[in-house]
C-alpha positions as CSV (number, residue, x, y, z in Angstrom):
1,X,0.0,0.0,0.0
2,X,2.8,2.4,0.9
3,X,4.6,1.5,-2.3
4,X,1.3,2.5,-4.2
5,X,1.0,5.8,-2.5
6,X,4.7,6.5,-3.1
7,X,4.2,5.8,-6.8
8,X,1.2,8.0,-7.1
9,X,3.1,10.8,-5.2
10,X,6.0,10.6,-7.6
11,X,3.7,10.6,-10.7
12,X,1.8,13.6,-9.4
13,X,5.1,15.4,-8.7
14,X,6.3,14.7,-12.1
15,X,3.2,16.1,-13.6
16,X,3.6,19.2,-11.5
17,X,7.1,19.7,-12.6
18,X,6.4,18.9,-16.2
19,X,7.8,21.5,-18.6
20,X,5.0,23.2,-20.5
21,X,6.6,26.3,-22.0
22,X,9.5,27.3,-24.1
23,X,11.2,30.6,-23.5
24,X,13.3,32.2,-26.3
25,X,15.6,34.6,-24.4
26,X,16.5,37.7,-26.4
27,X,19.1,39.2,-24.1
28,X,22.7,39.9,-25.3
29,X,24.5,37.0,-23.6
30,X,22.0,34.1,-23.9
31,X,20.5,34.1,-27.4
32,X,22.9,32.8,-30.1
33,X,20.7,33.8,-33.0
34,X,18.3,36.7,-32.3
35,X,17.1,37.0,-35.9
36,X,16.1,33.4,-36.4
37,X,14.3,33.5,-33.0
38,X,11.8,35.9,-34.8
39,X,11.4,33.2,-37.5
40,X,10.7,30.5,-34.9
41,X,7.9,32.7,-33.3
42,X,6.4,33.4,-36.7
43,X,6.6,29.7,-37.5
44,X,4.7,28.9,-34.3
45,X,2.0,31.4,-35.1
46,X,1.6,29.9,-38.6
47,X,1.1,26.5,-36.9
48,X,-1.7,28.0,-34.7
49,X,0.4,27.8,-31.5
50,X,-0.2,30.5,-28.9
51,X,2.7,32.9,-28.2
52,X,3.5,35.9,-26.0
53,X,6.0,38.7,-26.4
54,X,7.6,39.6,-23.1
55,X,8.3,43.2,-23.6
56,X,11.5,44.5,-21.8
57,X,12.1,41.0,-20.2
58,X,15.5,39.9,-21.2
59,X,15.6,41.9,-24.4
60,X,12.0,41.2,-25.4
61,X,11.8,37.4,-25.1
62,X,9.2,35.2,-26.6
63,X,7.2,32.7,-24.6
64,X,5.9,29.6,-26.6
65,X,4.1,26.3,-25.6
66,X,6.3,23.4,-25.1
67,X,6.1,20.9,-28.0
68,X,8.6,18.5,-29.5
69,X,8.4,20.0,-32.9
70,X,9.2,23.5,-31.5
71,X,12.1,22.2,-29.7
72,X,13.3,20.4,-32.8
73,X,12.9,23.5,-34.9
74,X,14.9,25.7,-32.5
75,X,17.7,23.2,-32.7
76,X,17.7,23.1,-36.4
77,X,17.7,26.8,-36.7
78,X,20.3,27.4,-34.0
79,X,18.0,29.3,-31.7
80,X,18.7,29.3,-28.0
81,X,15.7,28.2,-25.8
82,X,14.9,27.4,-22.2
83,X,12.3,25.1,-20.7
84,X,9.9,26.4,-18.1
85,X,7.5,24.5,-15.9
86,X,3.9,25.7,-15.2
87,X,4.9,27.2,-11.9
88,X,8.0,29.0,-13.3
89,X,5.9,30.4,-16.1
90,X,3.2,31.6,-13.7
91,X,5.9,33.2,-11.5
92,X,7.5,34.9,-14.4
93,X,4.2,36.4,-15.7
94,X,3.4,37.5,-12.2
95,X,6.6,39.4,-11.9
96,X,6.1,41.0,-15.3
97,X,2.6,42.1,-14.4
98,X,3.8,43.9,-11.3
99,X,3.2,47.7,-11.5
100,X,6.8,48.3,-10.4
101,X,8.2,46.6,-13.4
102,X,8.4,48.3,-16.8
103,X,7.5,45.1,-18.5
104,X,4.4,43.6,-20.2
105,X,3.2,40.4,-21.7
106,X,1.6,40.8,-25.1
107,X,-0.3,38.1,-26.8
108,X,0.6,37.3,-30.4
109,X,-2.6,36.1,-32.1
110,X,-1.8,35.1,-35.7
111,X,1.0,35.2,-38.3
112,X,0.6,38.4,-40.5
113,X,0.5,38.0,-44.2
114,X,3.5,39.8,-45.6
115,X,4.1,41.5,-48.9
116,X,7.2,43.2,-50.1
117,X,6.9,45.9,-52.7
118,X,9.9,45.3,-54.9
119,X,10.7,45.2,-58.7
120,X,10.6,41.9,-60.4
121,X,14.0,40.1,-60.5
122,X,15.5,41.9,-57.5
123,X,17.7,39.6,-55.4
124,X,17.1,39.4,-51.6
125,X,20.4,41.2,-50.8
126,X,19.2,44.3,-52.8
127,X,17.1,45.2,-49.7
128,X,17.6,44.6,-46.0
129,X,14.1,43.5,-45.3
130,X,13.9,40.9,-48.0
131,X,17.4,39.7,-46.9
132,X,16.4,39.3,-43.2
133,X,13.0,37.7,-44.0
134,X,14.8,35.1,-46.1
135,X,17.4,34.6,-43.4
136,X,14.8,34.3,-40.6
137,X,12.7,31.9,-42.8
138,X,9.7,34.2,-42.6
139,X,7.5,33.8,-45.9
140,X,6.6,36.8,-47.9
141,X,5.1,37.6,-51.3
142,X,6.9,40.1,-53.7
143,X,4.5,42.4,-55.3
144,X,4.9,45.5,-57.6
145,X,2.9,48.1,-59.4
146,X,0.5,45.8,-61.2
147,X,-0.5,44.1,-58.0
148,X,-0.8,47.3,-56.0
149,X,-2.9,49.0,-58.6
150,X,-5.0,45.8,-59.0
151,X,-6.0,46.2,-55.3
152,X,-4.1,43.0,-54.2
153,X,-2.8,44.8,-51.0
154,X,-6.2,43.8,-49.6
155,X,-4.7,40.3,-49.3
156,X,-2.0,41.3,-46.8
157,X,-1.6,42.6,-43.3
158,X,2.0,44.1,-43.6
159,X,3.7,45.8,-46.4
160,X,7.4,46.7,-46.8
161,X,8.5,49.3,-49.4
162,X,11.7,48.4,-51.2
163,X,14.1,51.3,-51.7
164,X,11.8,52.8,-54.3
165,X,11.6,56.3,-55.8
166,X,7.9,57.2,-55.9
167,X,8.6,60.6,-57.4
168,X,9.4,59.2,-60.9
169,X,13.0,60.5,-60.9
170,X,14.6,57.0,-61.1
171,X,16.3,57.5,-57.7
172,X,18.1,60.6,-59.0
173,X,20.9,58.4,-60.2
174,X,21.0,60.5,-63.5
175,X,24.4,62.2,-63.1
176,X,26.3,59.1,-61.9
177,X,24.7,56.3,-63.8
178,X,22.8,57.7,-66.8
179,X,25.1,55.9,-69.3
180,X,25.3,52.6,-67.5
181,X,23.3,49.7,-69.1
182,X,21.4,48.9,-65.9
183,X,20.1,52.5,-65.5
184,X,19.1,52.7,-69.1
185,X,17.3,49.3,-68.9
186,X,15.5,50.2,-65.6
187,X,14.2,53.5,-67.1
188,X,13.0,51.7,-70.2
189,X,11.2,49.0,-68.1
190,X,9.6,51.6,-65.9
191,X,8.3,53.6,-68.9
192,X,7.0,50.4,-70.5
193,X,5.2,49.3,-67.3
194,X,3.6,52.8,-66.9
195,X,2.4,52.7,-70.5
196,X,1.1,49.1,-70.1
197,X,-0.9,50.2,-67.0
198,X,-2.3,53.3,-68.8
199,X,-0.3,56.1,-67.5
200,X,1.5,58.7,-69.7
201,X,4.4,59.1,-67.4
202,X,6.3,57.1,-64.8
203,X,5.8,59.9,-62.2
204,X,2.1,59.8,-62.6
205,X,2.0,56.0,-62.4
206,X,4.2,56.0,-59.3
207,X,2.0,58.6,-57.7
208,X,-1.1,56.4,-58.3
209,X,0.9,53.6,-56.6
210,X,1.7,55.8,-53.6
211,X,-2.0,56.6,-53.2
212,X,-3.0,53.0,-53.3
213,X,-0.4,52.3,-50.5
214,X,-1.8,55.2,-48.6
215,X,-5.3,53.7,-48.9
216,X,-4.0,50.3,-47.6
217,X,-2.6,52.0,-44.4
218,X,-5.7,54.2,-43.9
219,X,-7.9,51.1,-44.1
220,X,-5.9,49.3,-41.4
221,X,-2.7,48.0,-42.9
222,X,0.8,48.2,-41.5
223,X,3.5,49.7,-43.6
224,X,7.3,49.7,-43.1
225,X,9.8,51.6,-45.2
226,X,13.5,52.1,-45.3
227,X,16.0,54.5,-47.1
228,X,14.6,56.4,-50.1
229,X,11.2,54.7,-49.9
230,X,10.5,56.8,-46.9
231,X,10.9,60.4,-48.1
232,X,10.1,59.8,-51.8
233,X,6.8,58.3,-50.7
234,X,5.8,61.3,-48.7
235,X,7.0,63.6,-51.4
236,X,4.9,61.8,-54.0
237,X,1.9,62.2,-51.8
238,X,2.5,65.9,-51.2
239,X,3.1,66.5,-54.9
240,X,0.0,64.8,-56.1
241,X,-1.1,66.5,-59.3
242,X,2.0,68.5,-59.5
243,X,4.9,67.9,-62.0
244,X,8.2,68.1,-60.1
245,X,10.3,66.1,-62.6
246,X,12.7,67.7,-65.1
247,X,13.0,66.9,-68.8
248,X,15.6,64.1,-68.4
249,X,13.2,62.1,-66.3
250,X,9.7,62.6,-68.0
251,X,10.3,64.4,-71.3
252,X,9.1,67.8,-70.3
253,X,10.0,70.6,-67.8
254,X,8.7,70.7,-64.3
255,X,5.9,73.1,-63.3
256,X,6.9,76.6,-62.4
257,X,6.8,77.3,-58.6
258,X,6.1,73.7,-57.9
259,X,7.5,74.0,-54.3
260,X,4.6,76.3,-53.4
261,X,2.0,73.8,-54.7
262,X,3.0,71.0,-52.4
263,X,0.3,69.8,-50.0
264,X,1.9,68.7,-46.8
265,X,-1.4,67.6,-45.4
266,X,-1.2,64.6,-47.8
267,X,2.1,63.3,-46.4
268,X,2.4,60.7,-43.6
269,X,5.4,61.8,-41.6
270,X,7.0,65.0,-42.9
271,X,6.0,68.7,-43.2
272,X,7.5,71.9,-44.6
273,X,10.2,70.2,-46.6
274,X,12.1,71.8,-49.5
275,X,12.6,69.8,-52.6
276,X,16.0,69.6,-54.3
277,X,15.4,71.1,-57.7
278,X,18.8,70.3,-59.3
279,X,18.5,67.0,-61.2
280,X,22.2,66.4,-60.9
281,X,22.1,66.3,-57.1
282,X,21.6,62.9,-55.6
283,X,19.0,64.0,-53.1
284,X,15.2,64.5,-53.0
285,X,14.8,67.1,-50.4
286,X,16.0,68.5,-47.0
287,X,14.2,65.7,-45.2
288,X,17.3,63.6,-45.4
289,X,20.5,64.6,-43.5
290,X,23.1,62.5,-45.4
291,X,24.8,65.5,-47.0
292,X,24.9,67.5,-43.8
293,X,26.0,64.8,-41.4
294,X,29.3,65.4,-39.6
295,X,29.3,62.2,-37.7
296,X,32.5,60.1,-37.6
297,X,31.9,56.4,-38.5
298,X,33.3,55.1,-35.1
299,X,30.8,57.4,-33.3
300,X,27.8,56.9,-35.5
301,X,25.2,55.3,-33.2
302,X,21.7,56.1,-32.5
303,X,19.7,55.6,-29.3
304,X,16.4,53.8,-28.9
305,X,13.9,55.7,-26.8
306,X,12.5,53.9,-23.7
307,X,8.7,53.6,-23.4
308,X,6.3,52.3,-20.8
309,X,5.6,48.7,-21.7
310,X,2.3,48.8,-19.9
311,X,1.1,52.2,-21.1
312,X,2.8,52.4,-24.5
313,X,3.0,48.8,-25.8
314,X,3.2,49.8,-29.5
315,X,6.5,51.7,-29.4
316,X,7.8,49.3,-26.8
317,X,7.3,46.4,-29.2
318,X,8.9,48.3,-32.0
319,X,12.0,49.1,-29.9
320,X,12.6,45.7,-28.3
321,X,16.3,45.0,-28.4
322,X,19.3,43.7,-26.4
323,X,20.8,47.2,-26.5
324,X,19.5,50.7,-26.6
325,X,22.5,51.9,-28.6
326,X,22.4,50.8,-32.2
327,X,25.2,51.1,-34.7
328,X,24.3,53.7,-37.4
329,X,24.4,53.0,-41.2
330,X,23.9,55.1,-44.2
331,X,21.8,55.1,-47.3
332,X,20.4,57.4,-49.9
333,X,18.1,58.6,-47.1
334,X,20.1,58.1,-44.0
335,X,18.2,59.9,-41.4
336,X,15.4,62.5,-41.0
337,X,15.5,66.2,-40.0
338,X,13.7,66.2,-36.7
339,X,12.3,69.8,-37.3
340,X,10.5,68.3,-40.4
341,X,8.8,65.4,-38.6
342,X,5.2,66.1,-37.9
343,X,4.2,66.6,-34.3
344,X,1.9,63.5,-34.3
345,X,4.7,61.2,-35.4
346,X,6.7,59.4,-32.7
347,X,10.5,59.6,-32.8
348,X,11.8,56.2,-31.5
349,X,15.5,56.5,-32.4
350,X,17.8,59.5,-32.5
351,X,21.4,60.4,-33.1
352,X,22.2,62.9,-30.5
353,X,25.4,64.1,-32.2
354,X,23.6,65.3,-35.2
355,X,20.2,65.9,-33.8
356,X,18.5,63.6,-36.3
357,X,15.8,61.1,-36.2
358,X,16.6,57.5,-37.4
359,X,13.4,55.6,-36.5
360,X,9.9,56.9,-36.5
361,X,6.4,55.7,-36.2
362,X,2.9,57.0,-36.7
363,X,-0.7,56.3,-37.3
364,X,-2.7,57.0,-40.4
365,X,-6.4,56.4,-40.4
366,X,-6.9,52.8,-39.0
367,X,-3.4,51.8,-39.9
368,X,0.2,52.4,-38.9
369,X,3.6,53.1,-40.5
370,X,7.2,53.0,-39.5
371,X,10.1,54.7,-41.3
372,X,13.7,53.5,-40.8
373,X,16.6,55.6,-42.2
374,X,19.5,53.9,-44.0
375,X,20.0,51.0,-46.4
376,X,21.5,48.0,-44.5
377,X,22.2,47.9,-40.8
378,X,25.4,45.8,-41.2
379,X,26.7,47.6,-44.3
380,X,27.7,51.1,-43.1
381,X,27.9,52.8,-46.5
382,X,26.3,50.6,-49.1
383,X,27.3,51.3,-52.7
384,X,25.8,50.1,-56.0
385,X,27.3,46.8,-56.9
386,X,28.5,46.0,-53.3
387,X,28.5,42.3,-52.4
388,X,25.5,41.1,-50.3
389,X,25.5,41.1,-46.5
390,X,26.0,37.6,-45.0
391,X,23.6,37.5,-42.1
392,X,25.2,34.4,-40.7
393,X,28.0,36.8,-39.6
394,X,25.5,39.1,-37.9
395,X,22.8,36.8,-36.3
396,X,22.6,39.2,-33.2
397,X,22.3,42.4,-35.3
398,X,20.4,45.1,-33.3
399,X,19.5,47.0,-36.4
400,X,18.1,44.0,-38.1
401,X,16.1,43.3,-34.9
402,X,14.2,46.5,-35.4
403,X,13.1,45.4,-38.8
404,X,11.8,42.1,-37.4
405,X,10.1,43.9,-34.6
406,X,8.0,45.5,-37.2
407,X,7.4,42.2,-39.0
408,X,5.9,40.6,-35.9
409,X,4.1,43.7,-34.7
410,X,0.9,43.1,-36.6
411,X,0.5,39.7,-34.9
412,X,0.0,41.4,-31.5
413,X,-3.2,42.0,-29.9
414,X,-3.3,45.8,-29.9
415,X,-3.7,48.3,-27.0
416,X,-4.4,51.9,-27.5
417,X,-1.2,54.1,-27.8
418,X,-1.3,56.6,-24.9
419,X,1.9,58.6,-25.7
């Protein structure tokens, strides 16, 4: 009889101690591959597993149910994980919920459907987002003008804008690359596509695309953009119906006094910007601070703002990282002039040396957008033709983590922003 009781006691004890949760720690010292940890979390959501994002707990860790296939997937992808029992999980969540802790547990509900606006034939390394999505094994669908103008954005929750020029000036590469085969071919292809879609000019066609993307956000979509896709998108919206392109771009001169005809009320993030009129200058406007930066490479860092995880979960999610100091990197649009950022747009990352915004977020209608300056977080000064970044060498990149925060963000059960 005593043996039976002892056996039952041991069985009950084993059930009580049974591991039932997997923790993906995201702190600096424990996680061997931060980027693939996002991929594991996305994979779990796609398999209908429940997941939680533990804001400000060990660098923004993820809590998953314990399952053999999840453990196996973590091992295959090289993602560090820890096993928690029921009691350990309850104690952890209790600590996180304490009013004295700037932490919060956010439920992740479903894997968002992801689209990347990118020209046909582009390689993953042409764009940091497609590069890291591929590395993290997060599925996405490439789309371009035909799909956008055909209202296919309705099929997706999250949209990334490739380093596009929505103004129709072909990235203002004219002076440096006008005689190169790739520039000539891209211009020819863009003109052919605009004509096929029924538009007389590339600038008008790109403006129509920008407005469709605007409607996607206003209707509740999430948009993320980097580098020149940020300011050129806002410029295209502000210049709706105004010809700002010179003859070498669209075959006829720009409108006189076009600067005075801009409507800043149409733009998402920026106000009162002055366009760069000279076609030979590799710049769109004074939004970007690349040409006026005086920041030495060894001191080029930006600081992530700290938010209340309980009261401001949205910016907290977008800023989750294992460090608040992120290495800077350049691009055609490297950073944003803070004086030109609209007052209702939240600045989440700044370079104090130069007084510039690097990472901003805002709401538009029912949706949200995030703009991130620079081209590639692990390629300081990316040049045309440079070799691709090998992310196996940067599995813990803080800059790439910011991109993946935005990818998972739509999966979260939202709370009202109170900042």
